[in-house]
Residue, then its C-alpha position, 0 to 999 in steps of 0.5 A: m481459453k489457452t489463447k486468452i491466457k497467453m494473451v493475458a500473460g503476454l500483456a502482463g509481461a509487457v507491463l512488467a517490461f515497461a515498468g522495468s524500462q521506466a525504472m532503468a530510465a531514471e536519470k542519473v545525477i551525480i552530486a559531488i559535495g565538498t565535505s569528507v563526511f555526511d554528518a547530521s548537519q547535511a541531512n537536508n541535502t543528503s539523507y532526507p531526499i533519500f529517506s522521503k524518496c523524493w528523488e526517486k519520485e522525481g524519476l532521478n537516480v541521485e548519487l552523492q560523492p563526498t570529497s574536497s571542494t576543489a576535487a568536487m568542482q573539478a569533477v563537475l568541470s570534467g563531466q564526472a559529476q553533474m553538480v557540486n555543492m560547495g562554498p562560492a569562492a572557488g566557483v567565483i575564481a574559476r569563473g573568473k578564469g573562464a570555467p563554464l560554471t554557474a551557481v543554480y541554488v543557494n543552500m546556505r544564506k550566510n557565511f558559515q566558515f570561521p576561524v576559531v581558537l581555544e577560549s584560553s588562547p591569548i589570540k583575541t583579534i584577527a590582527d593577533f593571527k600574525g605569525k601564527t599557524m592556522g589549520v584547515f580541512s585542505y589547502g584547496a577548500q574555498m574557506v581558505k580564500v575567505f580566511r585569507g580575505m579576513a586576514s587582509e581586511a584586518g591589515l595582515n598579508p596572508d602570504k607572509d603573516l599566516n602559516i596555513v597547514e592541513t589538519g583534516v576534519g573531526a577528531q584529528a583537527i580538534t586534536a591539532l588545536q588542543t595540542g598546539r600544533v595549530d594556533i587557529w582552526g579555520t573551519w565551518d559551522s558543523q565542525i565547530a559544533t562537533a568540537e563543542n560536542a567534545g567539550l571544547k570552548l571556542r572563540r570565533f572570529t569574523t569581520p564586518a565584510a565577512e558578516k555581509l557575505t550572505w552567499g554561503g554554500s551553493y550548487f553549481v553546474r556546468d553551463d552546458y548542463v543548464k541548457s541540456n538538462p534543465q528538468a534534472i536540475e529543477k527536480t534535484l533541487r526541489c527535493i533539496a528545498q523540501g529537505s530544508v523545509a523538513a529539517i527546519a520543521n522537525p530537526q529531531g525527525a531529520v536526525k532519525a531519518h539521517w541515521q536510517v539512511y547513513p547508520a555509520t554516521k551515528p556516534s558509537g561508544i556513547e549512550e544513544s541519548k547522548a549521541f542523539e543530543q550531539a547529532l541534533h546540535l550539529l543539525n540545529t547549528r546548520i539550520e540557522f544558516l538554512k532558514l529563509n528571511p521574509g520574502e525569500r524563496w528556496g534557492e533564489f539568489p538576490h543579486e546583492m548577495v553575489a555582488e557583495t561576495v565578488k566585492f569582498m574577494r576583489e578588495t581582499g585580493e582573492l579575486q584578480a579577474d574583473i567579473d560581472p556578478r550576473t554571470l555567476y548565477t541563474n534564478q531560472f530554476v527558482e519557480g520550479i524548485n518552489r513548486f511543492d506543498a510546503k505544508a505537506v512536507e512539514a506534516a510528513a516531517k513532523a510525523i517522524k517519531 
């Protein structure tokens, strides 16, 4: 009997050891994200895959690192991170200079970055930007290239006619605009929503060419990672696709999930109902840029999407290299990314109360 007990105990220990080794075997994936804070607008690709335990179920140990787009891209190129989520312009320019960087997933399907001014500003057109100061998150942010391109399209010389300064994000950037430190604020959708939550009325600018820029935020990886870790890429991105499905199906639930994962992002000093209203406005603003058009699949790149961005960047002088758009992206992961039960994901999201 003692021997039998010892054998059972030994078997149990072996099972526990195996389970422990499996947990230890979870593949580490570091994603550098080109933003300084994970507000509710980022729920689909940050908090929801954590809340739903999607990455955990896929056998991944995913670490998210907020930073600037340039630093995020450099982290991937240097091997300190496996993926970067950022706008495409910096990636296009880097690829044109020989960087081994490939886009593997479209997260936002249109341009989400705009110059804005106070509604009371005398600036009515982009041509009026001449001689004015624009505040941006950072000089290295890819949006700067988009804004410079818009200025060029409007007939300005962005090197001479536009003074660009760093103002950071959130309250400090909003204050810079309110106090006249900057005349124009170059920013993105959720930051505009943040300013609107603070009571600002803003005028937003775009251009015909910028409106054709359907290649928004994307995930990029090194070329060698595409070859060596295709399963990790597919699993990581499948959870992000599910996060988008969930956020669209139940934005209110996604906000609640986001606060559970990142409680520090819940606005303080105001009533919870007001805080929730503001967070929901952030997410609903972002959702308009996440939604698929009929016939599209999560993460998929239509060739014309990439080609139009390259054309815009070349015509506005932001891209000097002669680059084949087909070298910038791959759709090899699209089938695997979309291999999930969307109805089940929607139902789970709608169950969040």
